[in-house]
C-alpha positions in Angstrom: 44.3 36.8 63.3 46.3 39.5 65.0 47.7 42.6 63.2 50.8 44.0 63.8 50.6 47.5 64.1 52.1 50.1 61.3 54.6 51.7 63.3 55.9 48.2 64.8 56.2 47.2 60.9 58.5 50.3 60.6 60.7 48.7 63.5 61.4 44.9 62.2 65.0 44.8 61.9 66.4 43.5 58.6 68.5 40.6 58.5 71.5 39.9 56.2 70.8 37.7 53.5 73.1 34.9 51.7 71.6 34.6 47.6 69.8 36.6 45.8 66.7 34.0 46.4 66.9 35.1 49.9 67.2 38.8 49.3 64.1 37.9 47.0 62.2 37.9 50.3 62.3 41.7 50.8 58.9 43.3 49.3 55.8 41.9 51.5 57.4 39.8 53.9 57.8 41.2 57.1 61.8 40.5 58.3 62.9 39.3 61.9 61.8 41.3 64.6 63.7 39.5 67.5 67.7 41.2 67.8 70.6 38.9 66.5 71.6 38.4 69.8 69.1 36.8 70.6 69.0 34.4 67.8 72.7 33.8 68.3 72.2 32.7 72.1 69.7 31.0 71.0 72.0 28.6 68.9 74.6 28.7 71.4 71.7 27.2 74.1 70.8 24.7 72.2 74.7 23.4 71.2 74.8 23.5 74.7 71.8 21.6 75.1 72.9 18.5 72.8 76.5 18.5 73.2 78.1 14.9 72.2 74.8 14.3 69.9 75.8 17.0 67.0 78.6 16.5 65.0 79.1 20.0 63.1 78.8 23.4 65.4 79.6 25.7 62.8 75.7 26.8 61.4 72.7 25.8 63.3 69.1 26.4 62.4 66.8 28.7 64.4 63.0 28.3 64.2 61.3 31.0 66.5 57.6 30.0 66.1 57.3 33.2 68.6 56.8 34.9 65.1 53.9 34.9 62.3 54.6 33.0 59.4 54.3 36.2 57.4 58.1 37.2 58.9 61.2 35.6 58.1 61.4 33.4 61.4 64.1 30.4 60.0 67.2 31.6 61.1 70.5 30.1 59.7 73.3 30.8 62.2 77.1 31.1 61.6 78.5 30.9 64.6 81.9 31.8 63.1 81.4 35.0 62.6 77.7 35.9 64.0 75.8 36.1 60.7 72.9 35.6 60.6 70.2 34.9 57.4 66.6 34.2 57.7 64.1 32.6 55.7 60.0 31.9 55.4 59.0 28.5 57.1 55.7 27.2 57.4 54.1 25.5 60.7 51.9 22.5 61.4 48.4 22.6 60.4 47.4 21.1 63.6 49.7 24.0 65.4 47.2 26.5 63.7 43.5 25.1 62.8 42.2 28.3 62.6 44.7 29.1 59.7 45.4 32.7 61.6 49.3 32.7 61.2 50.3 31.8 64.5 51.4 29.0 65.7 49.4 28.4 68.9 50.5 25.0 70.0 53.2 22.1 69.5 52.6 18.3 69.3 54.6 15.5 69.3 51.9 13.3 68.5 51.7 11.2 65.8 48.1 12.1 63.7 48.3 15.9 65.3 50.0 17.1 61.9 51.4 20.1 64.6 55.3 21.3 64.9 57.0 19.9 67.1 59.4 21.7 70.1 62.4 20.8 70.5 66.1 20.1 69.4 66.8 18.8 66.0 70.0 16.8 64.3 69.7 16.8 60.8 70.2 14.0 58.3 70.5 12.4 55.0 69.2 14.0 52.0 66.3 12.0 49.9 63.9 12.4 47.1 60.4 12.3 48.3 56.7 13.7 47.3 57.9 17.1 47.9 61.4 16.4 45.9 64.7 16.5 47.7 64.4 16.7 51.1 66.5 16.5 54.5 65.3 13.8 57.4 65.6 14.8 60.8 65.5 13.0 64.3 64.3 15.0 67.3 66.4 14.6 70.5 63.7 15.8 73.2 60.5 14.0 74.8 58.8 16.6 72.7 59.9 15.9 69.4 60.9 12.1 69.8 58.5 11.1 67.2 60.0 13.2 64.4 61.2 10.2 62.4 57.8 8.2 62.6 55.6 11.2 61.6 58.3 11.6 58.6 59.2 15.1 60.5 61.7 16.2 57.2 62.9 20.0 55.8 61.6 20.4 52.1 60.1 23.3 50.0 56.6 23.6 49.2 54.4 25.5 47.0 52.5 27.6 50.0 55.4 29.1 51.4 56.6 32.4 49.2 56.6 36.2 49.3 53.3 35.9 47.2 51.4 33.9 49.7 52.0 36.6 52.4 51.5 39.2 49.8 48.1 37.5 48.4 47.1 36.2 51.8 49.0 37.6 54.8 50.0 34.3 55.7 51.7 30.9 54.7 49.8 28.2 53.7 50.6 24.9 56.5 52.5 22.0 56.4 51.8 18.6 58.6 54.5 19.6 60.9 57.7 19.5 58.6 59.9 22.3 58.3 59.0 24.0 54.9 60.5 26.3 53.4 60.5 28.1 49.6 61.8 26.5 46.5 64.2 29.3 45.9 65.3 28.9 49.8 65.0 25.3 49.7 69.3 25.0 48.0 70.5 27.1 50.4 68.9 25.6 53.4 70.0 22.1 52.2 73.7 23.5 51.7 74.3 25.3 54.9 72.2 22.7 57.4 73.8 19.5 55.9 73.5 16.6 58.1 75.0 16.7 61.5 73.8 19.9 62.3 71.5 21.4 64.9 67.8 22.6 64.4 66.4 24.5 67.6 62.3 25.3 67.3 60.8 26.9 69.8 58.7 29.6 70.5 61.8 32.6 71.9 
């Protein structure tokens, strides 16, 4: 698995956190590497692409899969004040078959167990196999099978700073945006139904 030089680790930007649960991600977890401005720009560009298809434009989720799973790469962007809060998120096992921690490919194919690239609109909450979760609708040809593949936002035991500390990588989902149990309430509250999630490599 590619390793980040220690000198680069020291330069990782610290991104603001919204709660004690998010603050607990400090420690072994790498902070986001891209400048806040590029994350905000990705959120704004997503809203421009999806004009008329997203009801709420105040908060956008940006998942930057150019970063390893050990980094806080799922960003909650508040466009009113430019604030960016970042949490851990897993990618699909089909996107990283060797479990390196790096997303190698996107796929929209049923059965691929891969993460899909594209823009999503958040749907309703429900309680399923992973507890409280949030449905997603894919807005692009590259993620049009999101609903039939049951690609959702949910919490998972394999997403946590402890996993990064002990293994260097998170576990993998089947293509869902899996976050930690401690971060799920904040993610679901901030990204309620009718908001945008951008999934790509920035």
